[in-house]
N, CA, C and O of each residue as an XYZ file, in Angstrom:
468
protein
N      24.351     64.995    -28.595
C      24.666     65.881    -27.032
C      23.926     64.366    -26.441
O      23.049     63.524    -26.635
N      25.263     64.878    -25.421
C      24.567     63.777    -24.291
C      23.892     64.537    -23.006
O      23.754     65.758    -22.948
N      23.580     63.814    -22.208
C      23.085     64.251    -20.877
C      24.261     63.884    -19.829
O      23.618     63.764    -18.787
N      25.592     63.640    -19.511
C      26.451     64.207    -18.080
C      25.858     63.536    -16.955
O      24.886     62.968    -17.452
N      25.879     63.301    -15.860
C      26.153     63.989    -14.533
C      24.478     63.019    -14.383
O      24.216     63.985    -13.666
N      23.876     62.594    -14.376
C      23.343     61.425    -14.256
C      23.775     60.255    -13.531
O      24.721     59.638    -14.020
N      23.194     59.773    -12.312
C      22.783     59.065    -11.268
C      22.187     58.138    -11.229
O      21.408     58.125    -10.276
N      22.147     56.686    -12.275
C      20.809     56.039    -12.327
C      20.892     54.724    -11.966
O      21.197     53.905    -12.833
N      20.626     54.289    -10.582
C      20.719     52.691    -10.799
C      19.897     51.823    -11.407
O      18.666     51.845    -11.412
N      21.182     50.465    -12.319
C      20.781     49.837    -12.738
C      21.232     48.155    -12.146
O      21.633     47.839    -11.026
N      21.079     47.603    -12.911
C      21.415     45.689    -13.075
C      21.469     45.438    -13.841
O      20.345     45.395    -14.341
N      22.712     44.961    -14.922
C      23.240     44.183    -15.552
C      23.749     42.291    -15.480
O      24.716     41.620    -15.117
N      22.755     42.141    -15.919
C      23.229     40.269    -14.821
C      23.573     40.221    -13.908
O      24.407     39.318    -13.844
N      23.448     40.661    -13.082
C      23.830     40.459    -11.422
C      25.007     41.309    -11.450
O      25.882     40.962    -10.656
N      25.277     42.419    -12.219
C      26.470     44.400    -12.169
C      25.839     44.461    -11.395
O      24.962     43.607    -11.259
N      25.969     45.402    -10.599
C      25.634     46.626    -10.517
C      25.401     47.987    -10.500
O      25.586     48.476     -9.386
N      24.954     49.000    -11.616
C      26.017     50.266    -11.848
C      25.272     51.080    -12.396
O      24.073     50.805    -12.456
N      25.755     52.300    -12.946
C      24.293     53.137    -13.123
C      24.282     54.282    -14.005
O      25.303     54.970    -14.009
N      23.672     54.494    -14.480
C      23.712     55.124    -15.625
C      24.039     56.628    -15.993
O      23.344     57.636    -16.120
N      24.840     56.466    -16.064
C      25.673     57.865    -15.839
C      25.721     59.539    -17.369
O      26.283     60.630    -17.277
N      24.926     58.989    -18.464
C      24.524     59.746    -19.650
C      24.187     59.186    -20.607
O      24.784     58.166    -20.952
N      23.012     59.740    -21.402
C      21.983     59.389    -22.131
C      22.363     60.565    -23.543
O      22.296     61.794    -23.572
N      22.727     59.664    -24.503
C      22.965     60.359    -25.758
C      22.512     60.146    -27.086
O      22.226     59.006    -27.454
N      22.437     60.921    -27.684
C      21.935     60.664    -28.982
C      23.012     60.248    -30.228
O      24.126     60.771    -30.216
N      22.626     59.237    -31.366
C      23.444     58.672    -32.647
C      22.991     58.722    -33.806
O      21.877     58.200    -33.828
N      23.493     59.313    -35.357
C      22.771     59.549    -35.836
C      23.181     58.177    -36.150
O      23.978     57.567    -35.437
N      22.522     57.561    -37.460
C      22.367     56.424    -37.927
C      23.626     56.585    -39.322
O      23.253     57.444    -40.121
N      25.320     55.762    -39.811
C      25.459     56.663    -40.276
C      26.029     55.134    -41.468
O      26.091     53.998    -40.997
N      26.281     55.340    -42.542
C      25.773     54.381    -44.131
C      26.830     52.992    -43.215
O      27.301     53.275    -42.114
N      27.031     51.859    -43.708
C      28.447     50.773    -43.506
C      28.109     50.569    -41.562
O      28.145     49.521    -40.918
N      27.832     51.838    -41.112
C      28.956     51.570    -39.561
C      27.204     51.119    -38.448
O      27.243     50.611    -37.327
N      25.891     51.503    -39.205
C      24.793     52.090    -38.163
C      23.767     52.278    -38.915
O      23.659     53.236    -39.680
N      22.639     51.082    -38.714
C      21.767     50.686    -40.126
C      20.512     52.202    -39.009
O      19.468     52.613    -39.518
N      20.835     52.535    -38.073
C      19.742     53.366    -37.299
C      19.776     54.494    -36.407
O      20.635     54.319    -35.544
N      19.046     55.798    -36.269
C      19.337     56.516    -35.809
C      18.984     55.787    -34.200
O      17.933     55.165    -34.037
N      20.200     55.992    -32.853
C      19.685     54.974    -31.659
C      20.297     56.267    -30.227
O      21.112     57.178    -30.085
N      19.423     55.656    -29.586
C      19.597     56.488    -28.185
C      20.789     55.463    -27.707
O      20.779     54.293    -28.089
N      22.054     56.098    -26.647
C      22.677     55.659    -25.878
C      22.570     55.997    -24.065
O      22.593     57.025    -23.388
N      22.459     54.677    -23.802
C      22.888     54.929    -21.827
C      24.082     54.059    -22.366
O      24.096     53.069    -23.097
N      25.353     54.970    -21.579
C      26.567     54.743    -20.384
C      25.922     54.006    -19.200
O      25.099     54.677    -18.576
N      26.106     52.952    -18.842
C      25.955     52.482    -17.518
C      27.913     52.728    -17.241
O      28.871     52.620    -18.007
N      27.801     53.045    -15.944
C      28.739     51.994    -15.265
C      28.794     51.421    -14.186
O      28.016     51.602    -13.249
N      30.222     50.269    -14.230
C      29.811     49.575    -13.073
C      31.006     49.518    -11.709
O      32.235     49.550    -11.777
N      30.163     49.429    -10.573
C      30.185     50.117     -9.808
C      31.807     48.661     -9.832
O      32.883     49.107     -9.435
N      31.797     48.073    -10.006
C      33.021     46.577    -10.273
C      33.308     46.626    -11.862
O      32.378     46.354    -12.622
N      34.498     46.946    -12.346
C      34.601     46.132    -13.732
C      34.454     44.556    -13.951
O      34.773     43.682    -13.144
N      34.134     44.459    -14.683
C      33.361     43.644    -15.778
C      34.444     43.073    -16.603
O      34.870     43.874    -17.435
N      35.155     41.613    -16.607
C      36.376     41.587    -17.727
C      36.922     42.992    -18.342
O      36.928     43.619    -19.401
N      37.460     43.099    -16.752
C      38.399     44.525    -17.581
C      37.454     45.841    -17.666
O      37.902     46.978    -17.817
N      36.428     45.598    -17.577
C      35.858     46.937    -18.839
C      34.869     47.748    -16.952
O      34.387     47.353    -15.890
N      35.055     48.638    -17.498
C      34.222     50.142    -16.217
C      33.182     50.485    -16.733
O      32.373     51.188    -16.127
N      32.976     50.022    -18.060
C      31.030     50.677    -18.257
C      31.128     50.913    -19.743
O      31.933     51.479    -20.482
N      29.672     50.069    -19.934
C      29.205     50.075    -21.391
C      28.267     50.911    -21.702
O      27.456     51.357    -20.891
N      28.325     51.291    -23.364
C      27.153     51.657    -23.964
C      26.297     50.983    -24.454
O      26.488     50.256    -25.428
N      24.981     51.143    -23.730
C      23.310     50.293    -24.566
C      22.986     51.094    -25.534
O      23.171     52.277    -25.819
N      22.392     50.068    -26.037
C      21.568     51.070    -27.517
C      20.075     50.836    -27.626
O      19.632     49.715    -27.879
N      19.435     51.710    -27.468
C      18.218     51.959    -27.306
C      17.518     52.780    -28.462
O      17.983     53.877    -28.770
N      16.297     52.218    -29.173
C      15.856     52.750    -30.004
C      15.525     53.910    -29.254
O      15.733     54.438    -28.162
N      14.651     54.144    -30.798
C      14.526     55.557    -30.363
C      13.297     56.554    -29.904
O      13.410     57.552    -30.617
N      12.683     56.640    -29.421
C      11.253     57.039    -28.646
C      11.618     57.628    -27.825
O      12.655     57.706    -27.166
N      10.312     58.274    -27.874
C      10.420     58.909    -26.424
C       9.522     58.416    -25.361
O       8.310     58.445    -25.579
N      10.109     57.828    -23.888
C      10.329     56.640    -23.400
C       9.429     57.374    -21.866
O       9.208     58.585    -21.870
N       9.162     56.856    -21.139
C       8.534     57.083    -19.804
C       9.796     56.768    -18.114
O       9.726     55.743    -17.435
N      10.269     57.322    -17.979
C      11.535     57.013    -16.946
C      11.320     55.616    -16.661
O      12.360     54.991    -16.871
N      10.256     54.793    -16.214
C      10.103     53.685    -15.927
C      10.923     52.558    -17.627
O      11.960     51.953    -17.898
N       9.702     52.868    -18.228
C       9.599     52.160    -19.981
C      11.306     52.584    -19.785
O      11.934     51.665    -19.258
N      12.173     53.855    -20.134
C      13.634     53.247    -20.716
C      14.611     52.610    -19.491
O      15.686     52.060    -19.728
N      13.996     52.798    -18.026
C      15.032     51.656    -17.311
C      14.716     49.814    -17.596
O      15.189     48.736    -17.238
N      13.577     50.360    -18.495
C      13.163     48.150    -18.306
C      14.326     48.530    -19.933
O      15.507     48.188    -19.994
N      13.682     49.169    -20.888
C      14.377     48.759    -22.120
C      15.864     49.047    -22.411
O      16.363     48.842    -23.517
N      16.451     49.468    -21.493
C      18.518     49.131    -21.370
C      18.420     48.254    -20.491
O      18.812     47.214    -21.021
N      18.108     48.043    -19.382
C      17.896     46.635    -19.278
C      17.586     45.356    -19.967
O      18.384     44.420    -19.925
N      17.137     45.328    -20.217
C      16.559     44.305    -21.489
C      17.479     44.074    -22.536
O      17.723     42.999    -23.084
N      18.130     45.559    -22.836
C      19.279     45.700    -24.124
C      20.280     45.407    -23.858
O      20.917     44.743    -24.675
N      20.911     45.793    -22.515
C      21.626     45.856    -21.424
C      22.075     44.738    -21.641
O      23.065     44.592    -22.358
N      21.180     43.296    -20.830
C      21.796     42.284    -20.865
C      21.999     41.466    -21.851
O      22.789     40.543    -21.651
N      21.485     41.562    -22.886
C      21.875     40.454    -24.137
C      23.312     41.216    -25.411
O      23.964     40.950    -26.421
N      23.006     42.569    -24.071
C      24.621     43.243    -25.199
C      26.149     43.175    -24.721
O      27.217     43.035    -25.316
N      25.582     43.421    -22.682
C      26.678     42.687    -22.242
C      26.321     41.661    -22.318
O      25.924     42.188    -23.357
N      25.880     40.209    -22.307
C      26.010     39.163    -22.603
C      27.080     38.750    -23.619
O      28.113     38.094    -23.489
N      26.633     39.208    -24.433
C      26.724     38.524    -25.841
C      28.561     39.867    -25.888
O      29.223     39.653    -26.903
N      28.947     40.572    -25.293
C      30.661     41.274    -25.636
C      31.024     40.566    -24.614
O      31.877     39.789    -25.043
N      30.821     40.344    -23.210
C      31.556     39.280    -22.072
C      31.664     37.921    -22.956
O      32.656     37.260    -22.646
N      31.059     37.490    -23.742
C      31.530     36.402    -24.525
C      31.803     37.051    -25.717
O      32.827     37.700    -25.501
N      31.616     37.142    -26.306
C      33.303     37.944    -27.536
C      34.630     37.911    -27.227
O      35.512     37.337    -27.866
N      34.783     38.781    -25.853
C      35.362     39.317    -24.758
C      36.497     38.200    -23.895
O      37.677     38.255    -23.549
N      35.518     37.326    -23.807
C      35.885     35.660    -23.050
C      36.682     34.519    -24.311
O      37.577     33.708    -24.069
N      35.834     34.863    -26.034
C      37.188     34.396    -26.780
C      38.164     34.694    -27.466
O      38.925     34.054    -28.190
N      38.037     36.138    -27.056
C      39.159     37.086    -27.323
C      40.759     36.484    -27.029
O      41.748     36.158    -27.686
N      40.297     36.567    -25.508
C      40.614     36.304    -23.897
C      41.190     35.008    -24.658
O      42.392     35.000    -24.926
N      40.548     34.136    -24.944
C      41.292     32.488    -25.233
C      42.267     32.042    -26.247
O      43.058     31.112    -26.413
N      41.680     33.610    -27.137
C      42.662     32.942    -28.744
C      44.016     33.977    -28.524
O      44.991     34.062    -29.270
N      43.790     34.632    -27.427
C      45.011     35.009    -27.264
C      46.067     34.489    -26.260
O      47.212     34.941    -26.284
N      45.696     33.569    -25.407
C      46.351     33.065    -24.834
C      46.882     31.756    -25.422
O      47.996     31.237    -25.489
N      45.576     31.407    -25.845
C      46.353     30.554    -27.129
C      47.475     30.381    -27.958
O      48.196     29.387    -28.046
N      47.571     31.805    -28.752
C      48.489     32.434    -28.919
C      49.687     32.942    -28.609
O      50.566     33.112    -29.454
N      49.859     33.327    -26.923
C      50.780     33.185    -26.619
C      50.983     31.608    -26.097
O      51.484     31.929    -25.020
N      50.976     30.780    -26.069
C      50.722     29.790    -25.944
C      51.915     29.127    -26.745
O      53.123     29.119    -26.508
N      51.161     28.564    -27.790
C      52.027     28.793    -29.087
C      53.554     29.217    -29.098
O      54.538     28.547    -28.788
N      53.449     30.764    -29.626
C      54.273     31.757    -29.290
C      55.566     31.103    -28.452
O      56.678     30.770    -28.863
N      55.076     31.059    -27.334
C      56.651     30.737    -26.911
C      56.858     29.085    -26.718
O      58.002     28.687    -26.497
N      55.941     28.281    -26.787
C      56.652     26.640    -27.871
C      57.554     27.590    -29.030
O      58.719     27.988    -29.059
N      57.077     27.645    -29.403
C      58.030     28.461    -31.032
C      59.830     28.676    -30.472
O      60.967     28.287    -30.741
N      59.084     29.568    -29.540
C      60.440     29.970    -28.518
C      61.131     29.661    -28.510
O      62.239     30.019    -28.911
N      60.596     28.497    -27.835
C      61.842     27.058    -27.056
C      62.264     26.405    -27.713
O      63.351     25.932    -27.382
N      61.638     25.971    -29.084
C      61.780     25.183    -30.610
C      63.070     26.268    -31.025
O      64.164     25.728    -31.185
N      63.029     27.112    -31.126
C      63.810     27.635    -32.087
C      65.010     28.377    -31.349
O      65.948     29.043    -31.788
N      64.605     27.987    -29.984
C      66.423     28.558    -28.853
C      66.489     26.815    -28.676
O      67.111     26.905    -27.618
N      66.381     25.679    -28.817
C      66.704     24.652    -28.779
C      67.509     23.980    -30.206
O      68.600     23.410    -30.221
N      67.159     24.083    -30.646
C      67.474     24.063    -32.489
C      68.890     25.410    -32.236
O      69.757     24.717    -32.767
N      69.303     26.107    -32.024
C      69.912     27.043    -31.827
C      71.141     26.936    -30.692
O      72.257     27.423    -30.868
N      70.837     26.405    -29.820
C      71.824     25.156    -28.782
C      72.058     24.067    -29.168
O      72.657     23.429    -28.303
N      71.859     23.451    -30.168
C      71.881     22.238    -31.212
C      72.941     22.216    -31.675
O      73.599     21.208    -31.420
N      73.860     23.739    -32.917
C      74.523     24.368    -33.263
C      75.504     24.598    -32.872
O      76.573     24.424    -33.457
N      75.280     25.177    -31.459
C      75.965     25.507    -30.353
C      77.259     24.630    -30.024
O      78.464     24.706    -30.262
N      76.241     23.602    -29.235
C      77.399     22.472    -28.859
C      78.097     21.553    -29.764
O      78.888     20.693    -29.378
N      77.744     21.788    -31.079
C      78.429     21.261    -32.654
C      79.088     21.098    -32.593
O      79.722     20.714    -33.575
């Protein structure tokens, strides 16, 4: 169940945004160890091409201040890890594209030798 239409200001790693919804998720074997609450943060400006990110929060009845604190703490950890992962994936993709381009040039060069000869 989701609580859409929220508009709670929050800042994660210097990026301003808003908690737009809070929802619950029941644990699924192999995928998720425990039940959790999720706070969906929508950023004012995209970060590494993402406009929003769900932040996992342990299940508990929170006061508003405590909930925002936990979302901020968990959100900064989760967002930092996600940004690092996204940047590593981008670097790997770029390295692969560079290798592919080099291989294509080599193939064209070898084919050109046959045409010239």
